[in-house]
C-alpha positions, 0 to 999 in steps of 0.5 A: 517469517516475513517482515515488512517496513513502510516508508515515504509518508509525509505532509503534502498539499492537495494536488501533490504526490508522494510515493510509498515503499514497502521493503520485505525480508525474511521470506519468498517475496516473489511468491507473495501477493501484496496490498496497501490498506489505509486507516483514518482516525475513527474509521475501519482499515480500508482496501486501497490497492493489490497486486498479484505475486508476478506483478501482472495483475492489479486492483484498485479501490474506486476512491483512488482508481486513476490516481494511485499506481501499485507496483512490485519489484521482485528483484529489490523485494519492494512494493511501491504505491505512487499516489498522484492528485492527492486529496484531503480525504487520502489522509491516513495511516498507510499499511503494506500487507503480504499473503499467499492467498490474498487480495482485497480483504484485510483478514486474508493477509498474513503479514503486515507493516507498522504503517506510515502517516500520509497527511494531505492539507487543503 
């Protein structure tokens, strides 16, 4: 079974940057596609970014394209989300996810972390 743990969340001013990390254990990390999702209070969980098993293909939601970068280090069993030029509307709990046949739909991912809070002040 795959276990995922997010870290790196916190409070930042608008225009600032944060880097989230998702550490994986208990599974074949190199064979997994992975993604980041976020959920704000009163809203449904939404897609942020995804990366395939080899790290060569990525996809981003329009709302974060050009500001966020997803990456994957198979040697360290860790996925990252570099978030630049943060906006107040980026405030949410951010979740990492992993799956064998997954991409942009949350229900297609088999494994989820507990989430990390990102708060962007204006």
